[in-house]
Each structure stands twice: as C-alpha cells, then as structure tokens.
C-alpha positions as CSV (number, residue, x, y, z in Angstrom):
1,X,-19.1,-3.4,1.6
2,X,-17.7,-6.1,-0.3
3,X,-17.5,-9.8,0.0
4,X,-15.2,-12.5,-1.8
5,X,-14.9,-16.0,-1.6
6,X,-12.2,-17.8,-0.6
7,X,-11.3,-21.4,-3.2
8,X,-10.1,-24.4,-1.9
9,X,-7.0,-23.5,-2.3
10,X,-7.0,-20.0,-0.1
11,X,-7.0,-18.3,-3.0
12,X,-9.3,-14.8,-2.9
13,X,-10.0,-12.6,-6.9
14,X,-9.4,-8.7,-5.6
15,X,-12.7,-7.4,-7.3
16,X,-11.9,-5.3,-10.5
17,X,-13.6,-1.9,-9.1
18,X,-10.8,-2.6,-6.2
19,X,-7.9,-3.7,-8.8
20,X,-8.8,-0.5,-10.7
21,X,-9.0,2.3,-7.9
22,X,-5.8,0.7,-7.0
23,X,-4.1,0.3,-9.7
24,X,-3.1,-2.9,-8.3
25,X,-1.7,-5.5,-12.3
26,X,-1.3,-8.9,-13.0
27,X,1.7,-10.2,-12.1
28,X,2.2,-6.8,-9.2
29,X,3.8,-7.8,-5.5
30,X,1.0,-7.3,-2.8
31,X,2.3,-7.1,1.1
32,X,0.3,-8.7,3.3
33,X,-0.2,-7.3,6.8
34,X,-2.4,-8.8,9.6
35,X,-3.6,-5.8,12.6
36,X,-6.7,-6.3,14.7
37,X,-9.0,-9.9,13.4
38,X,-8.0,-8.3,10.5
39,X,-5.9,-8.5,6.6
40,X,-4.5,-5.8,4.7
41,X,-3.2,-5.9,1.4
42,X,-1.2,-3.1,0.3
43,X,0.7,-2.8,-3.2
44,X,3.8,-3.2,-4.2
45,X,5.2,0.3,-6.1
46,X,7.8,0.2,-8.3
47,X,10.9,2.5,-6.8
48,X,10.5,4.2,-9.9
49,X,6.8,5.5,-9.1
50,X,8.0,7.4,-6.2
51,X,9.9,9.6,-7.6
52,X,8.7,13.5,-7.0
53,X,6.1,11.9,-4.2
54,X,7.4,14.2,-1.7
55,X,7.7,17.5,-3.4
56,X,7.0,20.4,-0.8
57,X,7.4,19.1,2.4
58,X,8.9,20.7,4.7
59,X,12.2,20.1,5.7
60,X,12.4,22.4,8.2
61,X,13.8,20.1,11.1
62,X,13.3,22.0,14.8
63,X,16.5,22.0,17.5
64,X,17.0,22.0,20.7
65,X,19.5,25.5,21.3
66,X,23.2,24.1,21.3
67,X,22.9,21.7,19.1
68,X,24.2,21.8,15.7
C-alpha cells in the first residue's frame, strides 16, 4: 500500500510508478469520486483513444416474444 502526503494546499503527488502504469500525463484531467470513505481518481481519456475499445463485443440483445 502506498501512502502520499497532503500538502498545506491540499495537493497530493501521484507516485511515478502509478502514473506510468495508468498512462497519466502532465495536464491530463482526472475524475475524482468519493465512495465508502475513500477517494477514487479516474483518468479521463480523450475520445480519440476510445476508438475500437468495444471491438468484438456481442451486440445481440435477447428480446421478448411479441416485441419488435
């Protein structure tokens, strides 16, 4: 488990190994959520990086009889 220190300005530094493993770069936007007494940081990816991420997904949807 990693520990970081909160600065007097309430800033934290994301450790280098975490930044590299998540592909976080300087200036990138991060979404912050609170959940069950914890803080989660989620990198926001540009739409251009999302192209093809659902490739191969099954798009078949079972439908009730009598419905189009």
